[in-house]
MARLO-419812 format. One line per field, with one value per residue (C-alpha): residue in one letter; residue number from 1; x, z, y. Coordinates in pm, 1 decimal. Layout:
rest: c(a; ...)
nr: c(NUM; ...)
xx: c(X; ...)
zz: c(Z; ...)
yy: c(Y; ...)
***
This chain:
rest: c(m; r; g; r; l; a; i; a; a; c; a; m; a; a; i; a; i; w; w; f; a; r; p; a; a; l; v; a; t; l; p; v; a; i; d; q; r; v; t; p; v; v; e; d; a; t; g; v; t; r; a; a; v; d; a; r; v; t; t; t; a; a; a; n; d; s; l; r; g; t; d; v; d; g; a; v; t; v; a; a; n; g; q; l; q; v; d; r; e; l; r; r; l; f; d; y; f; l; t; r; l; g; e; r; s; l; a; t; i; r; s; d; l; a; t; y; l; a; t; k; y; a; r; p; v; c; a; a; a; l; e; y; f; d; r; y; v; a; l; l; d; e; l; s; h; l; a; p; s; s; d; a; r; a; d; l; r; r; l; h; a; l; r; l; a; r; l; g; a; a; v; t; e; a; w; y; g; r; e; e; r; y; l; e; n; t; i; d; r; q; a; v; l; a; d; t; s; l; s; t; e; q; r; q; a; r; l; d; a; l; a; a; q; l; d; p; a; e; r; s; a; r; a; p; t; d; a; m; a; v; a; v; a; q; t; e; s; f; d; e; n; h; a; s; a; a; q; r; f; a; e; r; s; r; l; y; g; s; e; a; a; r; r; l; a; q; l; d; a; d; h; a; a; w; d; g; r; l; a; a; y; a; a; q; r; q; r; l; l; q; d; s; r; l; d; s; a; a; r; a; r; a; l; a; a; l; l; s; t; n; f; d; e; r; e; r; l; r; v; e; a; l; t; r; s; d; a; l; p; p; h; g)
nr: c(1; 2; 3; 4; 5; 6; 7; 8; 9; 10; 11; 12; 13; 14; 15; 16; 17; 18; 19; 20; 21; 22; 23; 24; 25; 26; 27; 28; 29; 30; 31; 32; 33; 34; 35; 36; 37; 38; 39; 40; 41; 42; 43; 44; 45; 46; 47; 48; 49; 50; 51; 52; 53; 54; 55; 56; 57; 58; 59; 60; 61; 62; 63; 64; 65; 66; 67; 68; 69; 70; 71; 72; 73; 74; 75; 76; 77; 78; 79; 80; 81; 82; 83; 84; 85; 86; 87; 88; 89; 90; 91; 92; 93; 94; 95; 96; 97; 98; 99; 100; 101; 102; 103; 104; 105; 106; 107; 108; 109; 110; 111; 112; 113; 114; 115; 116; 117; 118; 119; 120; 121; 122; 123; 124; 125; 126; 127; 128; 129; 130; 131; 132; 133; 134; 135; 136; 137; 138; 139; 140; 141; 142; 143; 144; 145; 146; 147; 148; 149; 150; 151; 152; 153; 154; 155; 156; 157; 158; 159; 160; 161; 162; 163; 164; 165; 166; 167; 168; 169; 170; 171; 172; 173; 174; 175; 176; 177; 178; 179; 180; 181; 182; 183; 184; 185; 186; 187; 188; 189; 190; 191; 192; 193; 194; 195; 196; 197; 198; 199; 200; 201; 202; 203; 204; 205; 206; 207; 208; 209; 210; 211; 212; 213; 214; 215; 216; 217; 218; 219; 220; 221; 222; 223; 224; 225; 226; 227; 228; 229; 230; 231; 232; 233; 234; 235; 236; 237; 238; 239; 240; 241; 242; 243; 244; 245; 246; 247; 248; 249; 250; 251; 252; 253; 254; 255; 256; 257; 258; 259; 260; 261; 262; 263; 264; 265; 266; 267; 268; 269; 270; 271; 272; 273; 274; 275; 276; 277; 278; 279; 280; 281; 282; 283; 284; 285; 286; 287; 288; 289; 290; 291; 292; 293; 294; 295; 296; 297; 298; 299; 300; 301; 302; 303; 304; 305; 306; 307; 308; 309; 310; 311; 312; 313; 314; 315; 316; 317; 318; 319; 320; 321; 322; 323; 324; 325; 326; 327; 328; 329; 330; 331; 332)
xx: c(511.3; 823.0; 776.4; 441.5; 612.5; 862.1; 591.3; 380.5; 681.5; 759.3; 395.3; 365.2; 669.8; 529.9; 189.4; 345.8; 538.7; 240.0; 12.7; 240.4; 294.9; -72.9; -216.0; -438.9; -766.8; -1056.6; -1346.5; -1675.4; -1775.5; -1982.6; -1835.7; -1767.6; -1716.7; -1404.5; -1423.3; -1196.2; -1077.6; -719.9; -491.8; -222.7; 133.8; 346.1; 725.9; 906.8; 1249.7; 1422.8; 1303.6; 1062.0; 704.5; 418.2; 72.1; -146.3; -406.6; -720.2; -991.0; -1309.8; -1539.6; -1856.8; -2177.7; -2354.4; -2218.7; -2448.1; -2537.1; -2380.3; -2048.5; -1785.2; -1565.4; -1841.0; -1737.2; -1381.5; -1065.2; -836.1; -547.5; -186.6; 0.7; 202.7; 542.4; 688.3; 1056.3; 1181.8; 1281.6; 921.0; 976.4; 780.0; 946.3; 850.7; 780.2; 558.7; 273.0; 249.2; 197.6; -74.1; -246.4; -234.1; -373.5; -662.0; -770.2; -714.3; -965.1; -1226.3; -1072.4; -1331.2; -1615.4; -1449.5; -1214.9; -844.8; -863.0; -1136.4; -941.5; -636.1; -851.2; -990.1; -637.4; -528.2; -822.5; -750.4; -381.8; -454.1; -655.8; -360.6; -25.1; 170.1; 165.1; 516.6; 427.5; 102.8; 279.9; 548.0; 291.3; 90.6; 406.9; 475.7; 112.2; 147.7; 465.0; 297.3; -1.8; 231.4; 410.3; 84.8; -28.6; 295.2; 277.5; -80.1; 44.7; 291.0; 229.0; 424.0; 661.6; 773.9; 1083.3; 983.2; 1326.4; 1342.4; 993.3; 1099.8; 1401.7; 1175.4; 945.7; 1238.6; 1384.8; 1053.6; 1018.8; 1369.8; 1303.1; 981.1; 1061.4; 1436.2; 1633.0; 1530.3; 1155.8; 1171.7; 1338.1; 1088.4; 784.0; 890.4; 1216.0; 1069.4; 828.9; 1100.8; 1333.4; 1053.7; 975.2; 1341.8; 1354.3; 1038.4; 1191.6; 1503.1; 1279.1; 1090.1; 1419.8; 1519.0; 1184.6; 1216.4; 1574.4; 1536.6; 1907.4; 1883.5; 1850.1; 1589.4; 1858.0; 2007.8; 1666.4; 1578.0; 1911.6; 1870.2; 1512.8; 1625.9; 1896.2; 1642.0; 1395.9; 1667.0; 1672.1; 1306.5; 1172.2; 1015.6; 656.1; 734.3; 941.9; 665.2; 404.5; 616.9; 739.9; 438.7; 449.0; 820.4; 776.1; 496.8; 697.7; 997.7; 777.8; 604.7; 935.1; 1073.9; 767.2; 792.1; 1156.8; 1060.0; 794.1; 1029.6; 1295.4; 1046.9; 1171.1; 1058.0; 831.4; 1120.2; 1347.5; 1075.8; 1011.2; 1379.5; 1454.4; 1139.3; 1201.9; 1549.0; 1415.0; 1073.1; 1053.9; 883.5; 530.3; 539.7; 694.3; 399.3; 149.3; 329.9; 336.6; -39.7; -71.3; 139.2; -93.3; -402.7; -254.0; -162.1; -510.9; -667.3; -439.6; -533.2; -905.7; -869.3; -668.3; -924.1; -1206.8; -1025.4; -973.5; -1338.8; -1456.2; -1242.6; -1391.2; -1741.2; -1649.0; -1515.2; -1805.7; -1978.4; -2279.5; -2391.6; -2591.7; -2532.5; -2809.2; -2698.8; -2336.0; -2429.1; -2621.7; -2334.7; -2079.9; -2298.3; -2342.2; -1967.7; -1894.2; -2155.5; -2057.8; -1687.5; -1685.2; -1877.4; -2033.6; -1725.9; -1494.9; -1721.9; -1674.1; -1298.7; -1317.7; -1546.7; -1301.4; -1014.4; -1222.8; -1305.2; -938.7; -831.9; -619.8; -730.1; -453.2; -345.5; -584.1; -309.0)
zz: c(1860.6; 1679.3; 1819.9; 1642.8; 1311.7; 1365.3; 1453.9; 1154.8; 925.0; 1032.1; 1008.0; 655.1; 542.4; 678.1; 523.3; 186.5; 178.5; 253.9; 21.9; -275.4; -166.1; -132.8; -359.1; -649.6; -537.5; -474.4; -683.9; -679.6; -1038.8; -1233.2; -1510.7; -1815.5; -2184.6; -2346.0; -2687.3; -2908.9; -3136.6; -3253.6; -3247.8; -3511.8; -3394.4; -3421.2; -3426.4; -3255.6; -3322.9; -3089.9; -3284.7; -3009.2; -3109.6; -2877.4; -2923.5; -2757.5; -2521.5; -2618.4; -2571.0; -2419.4; -2187.5; -2379.8; -2295.3; -2276.3; -1923.8; -1628.4; -1557.3; -1211.3; -1344.1; -1235.3; -1535.4; -1792.6; -2066.7; -1942.6; -2145.9; -2044.5; -1867.3; -1943.9; -2246.0; -2371.5; -2519.3; -2770.0; -2857.6; -3216.8; -3167.2; -3080.7; -2710.0; -2428.9; -2280.4; -1915.0; -1821.5; -1596.2; -1846.7; -1814.1; -1441.2; -1508.1; -1731.0; -1454.2; -1204.2; -1436.4; -1454.9; -1081.3; -998.7; -1038.5; -749.1; -480.0; -729.2; -960.6; -862.6; -928.0; -1169.1; -1367.8; -1375.9; -1503.9; -1770.0; -1873.9; -1907.7; -2108.5; -2345.7; -2388.0; -2462.9; -2703.8; -2930.9; -2975.3; -2930.0; -3029.8; -2802.0; -2655.0; -2558.2; -2394.4; -2202.2; -2077.5; -1971.9; -1776.5; -1604.5; -1483.5; -1382.3; -1157.9; -1003.5; -947.9; -776.6; -553.6; -455.6; -376.4; -165.4; 31.8; 81.7; 208.1; 512.5; 615.1; 839.6; 872.3; 1160.6; 1320.2; 1095.5; 750.9; 599.2; 721.8; 583.8; 241.6; 248.5; 337.2; 45.8; -192.5; -76.8; -132.8; -477.3; -569.9; -448.5; -645.9; -958.2; -996.6; -1025.6; -1377.8; -1325.3; -978.4; -1132.6; -1419.0; -1197.8; -876.2; -932.4; -967.4; -676.2; -446.7; -527.0; -459.4; -127.0; -27.8; -109.7; 96.2; 397.6; 367.3; 344.3; 661.3; 841.6; 746.0; 864.1; 1194.2; 1261.4; 1523.4; 1512.9; 1166.4; 1106.6; 861.7; 597.7; 649.8; 632.3; 312.3; 151.4; 229.2; 104.5; -215.3; -263.9; -218.6; -453.5; -718.9; -725.6; -836.9; -1185.9; -1272.1; -1211.3; -870.5; -776.1; -874.4; -678.2; -363.1; -369.8; -192.2; 81.9; 138.0; 157.1; 410.2; 619.1; 634.5; 733.1; 1005.3; 1145.9; 1145.1; 1326.4; 1588.5; 1641.6; 1676.8; 1933.8; 2135.3; 2142.2; 2203.6; 1895.9; 1858.7; 1577.1; 1426.3; 1423.7; 1267.3; 995.1; 915.2; 883.6; 686.9; 450.3; 377.8; 293.4; 138.6; 57.8; 238.3; 114.7; 241.0; 566.5; 613.1; 554.6; 802.6; 1054.6; 1020.6; 1081.9; 1395.3; 1511.8; 1438.6; 1620.0; 1922.2; 1932.8; 1920.5; 2195.6; 2409.3; 2360.2; 2432.5; 2749.1; 2874.0; 2803.6; 2979.7; 3290.6; 3300.4; 3241.0; 3527.5; 3762.7; 3669.9; 3728.3; 4074.2; 4173.7; 4453.0; 4442.0; 4109.5; 4083.7; 3785.2; 3572.1; 3639.8; 3573.6; 3241.4; 3136.1; 3237.2; 3046.8; 2736.1; 2756.9; 2801.9; 2493.9; 2270.8; 2382.6; 2306.7; 1987.0; 1662.5; 1548.2; 1365.5; 1651.1; 1905.5; 1732.9; 1764.2; 2130.4; 2214.8; 2053.3; 2255.2; 2570.8; 2509.7; 2450.8; 2757.0; 2532.1; 2655.5; 2779.8; 3146.7; 3382.2; 3559.6)
yy: c(1233.2; 1123.1; 772.7; 755.6; 834.3; 553.1; 300.7; 403.8; 376.3; 20.1; -82.2; 58.7; -137.2; -464.2; -400.6; -319.8; -648.1; -865.4; -668.0; -732.9; -1094.3; -1182.4; -1454.5; -1368.8; -1216.8; -1450.9; -1329.4; -1516.9; -1585.8; -1833.2; -2045.4; -1833.5; -1896.0; -1751.1; -1591.5; -1799.0; -1520.9; -1561.0; -1257.3; -1210.3; -1254.2; -940.4; -937.9; -651.8; -506.2; -752.3; -1054.1; -1157.1; -1226.8; -1143.2; -1284.6; -1027.5; -1164.0; -976.9; -1237.5; -1106.1; -1293.6; -1352.2; -1174.6; -1511.3; -1555.8; -1500.6; -1138.9; -1155.2; -1287.2; -1035.1; -1119.7; -1085.3; -845.4; -804.1; -840.5; -1123.2; -953.7; -1043.5; -1168.7; -1465.1; -1389.3; -1634.9; -1597.8; -1608.5; -1973.8; -2062.1; -2112.8; -1952.7; -1645.5; -1613.0; -1251.4; -1042.6; -1050.7; -1428.6; -1394.1; -1136.0; -1390.8; -1650.8; -1399.9; -1322.0; -1685.0; -1732.5; -1458.8; -1734.0; -1927.5; -1983.6; -2018.3; -2268.2; -2546.5; -2508.8; -2802.7; -2628.2; -2304.2; -2489.3; -2653.7; -2313.4; -2180.0; -2484.4; -2442.8; -2075.8; -2136.4; -2421.4; -2193.5; -1957.5; -2128.2; -2434.3; -2736.2; -2683.9; -2326.0; -2442.0; -2718.1; -2479.8; -2219.9; -2477.2; -2598.6; -2244.2; -2209.1; -2515.9; -2378.8; -2042.6; -2203.7; -2407.7; -2087.3; -1907.0; -2200.2; -2195.2; -1819.6; -1845.6; -2036.7; -1765.2; -1468.5; -1143.6; -1088.8; -764.9; -755.6; -631.2; -683.6; -1044.1; -1104.9; -983.6; -1213.1; -1505.7; -1429.9; -1397.0; -1729.3; -1908.4; -1759.3; -1868.0; -2220.0; -2254.2; -2055.1; -2014.8; -1691.5; -1590.0; -1626.1; -1469.9; -1166.5; -1151.3; -1184.6; -1012.3; -826.0; -479.9; -529.2; -659.5; -371.5; -124.9; -292.8; -296.3; 72.8; 127.7; -46.7; 168.4; 474.4; 380.8; 333.4; 687.4; 825.5; 639.0; 753.2; 1025.3; 1109.7; 1266.6; 1637.1; 1760.6; 1813.7; 1467.6; 1302.9; 1485.7; 1397.1; 1028.0; 1024.3; 1194.8; 930.4; 651.3; 821.2; 840.1; 458.3; 445.8; 481.4; 820.3; 707.8; 559.0; 862.0; 1103.0; 907.5; 899.9; 1262.2; 1423.0; 1160.2; 1212.7; 1588.9; 1549.6; 1302.6; 1535.5; 1830.6; 1626.7; 1501.5; 1855.1; 1991.0; 1716.1; 1809.9; 2176.4; 2083.3; 1865.6; 2138.2; 2422.1; 2607.0; 2966.7; 3079.9; 3274.1; 2969.4; 2755.7; 3009.8; 3054.5; 2682.0; 2609.9; 2899.3; 2768.7; 2422.3; 2487.8; 2858.0; 3145.2; 3071.9; 2713.7; 2837.4; 3074.6; 2794.2; 2571.3; 2856.0; 2885.6; 2512.8; 2555.8; 2831.5; 2624.5; 2327.6; 2538.5; 2689.7; 2344.4; 2217.5; 2516.8; 2463.2; 2094.8; 2154.6; 2406.9; 2164.6; 1880.9; 2095.6; 2206.5; 1850.8; 1724.7; 1986.4; 1872.8; 1509.6; 1598.4; 1826.7; 1636.2; 1869.5; 1721.8; 1403.0; 1172.8; 1326.9; 1683.2; 1592.3; 1432.7; 1745.4; 1970.1; 1760.8; 1760.2; 2136.8; 2186.8; 1979.2; 2142.9; 2494.1; 2454.5; 2246.1; 2219.8; 1893.3; 1767.0; 1861.2; 1694.5; 1359.9; 1400.5; 1507.8; 1217.5; 976.4; 1126.8; 1098.0; 732.8; 651.6; 854.6; 1078.0; 1419.3; 1652.7; 1615.7; 1785.9; 1974.5)
***
C-alpha cells in the first residue's frame, strides 16, 4: 500500500512539471476583429505606468469563434522611462493571442498582436514586445519536442536551463519564477510522502515546513491534500504493523483530535468489512470455478447470482473491475 503512495507521488510531480511547461493551448478559432479602443495610462505609486489591456473581441466575429466576446487577457507594463517592462502579464497577453494557433498561422497571429500593440503603445514598446514574442514562440517550439523522463527534478532543471538560454535570467524569473518554485516545492513534497522511513510526526513536520515556503493561497489550497496524505500514510503504517484499534485511536487523537480519530476508526471498520466481504466472495467464486459438476452456462449463472447477492449495483462495478484486473484477495 505504501508503495502505491510513493509511485503516485512521483507521478504527480512529473505531471505537474509538464502541465505547467506545456505550450499555449491550441484553440480552433476563426479570424477575429479586435476592438481598437484605447485605454488611459495610469501611473502607480512606484512610478511605473500600466496600460491595461481591456480590448474586447468584437461581436462581428463568427458565432462559432471561441474568442468572440472575450476580454484580451494580459497587460503591457510601460516603465516611467517609456520602455517596456517584461512581466508575467506580458506572457499572459502572448498566450491569449496564441490560443488561435492551429486555426490561424503563426505569422497571422504575430500580425494581429502587432496591430493590437500599435493602437496603444509607442513604436519602441511595440518592437520590444514583438521581440519577446518571437523568443517566447521559439521557446515553446523547443519545449514541444521534449518529453518527460522518470526524474521530475531533472526535468525541471532541463526546463529552467532552456528558459534561461532563450529568455535570460530576468525574464525567466518574471515569467516562470513563481511556477518553478512551486514545482520544486511540489517535488520536495512528493519526496517526503514517498519516504517510508518517516514517522507520522516527522512527515507532518516536513510537510508543514514546505507549506510555509508557499504563499497563503497556495498553502491554503494544498492543506487538505497534505492532511489526507499524512492520514493515508499513517493508516498504511498501522496496517503493515498490525496496530490495534486502541493504538490507532490514541495516535490519531494526539495528532488530529478525538473526533477525527473516531471518523478514521469508522473508516477502518468500513474498510475491514469490505475486505472481509471481498475475501468471502473471492473464496466462493473460486469454488464455483473449480466445481467440475457445473457446465459453462450453469457456472456463469452461479457466478452472476453470487455477485448480485453479495453486492449492490455500485459495488458490483468495483468487484468486476477487480476481477478483470486479477486484484481479488487470495483464494486461500
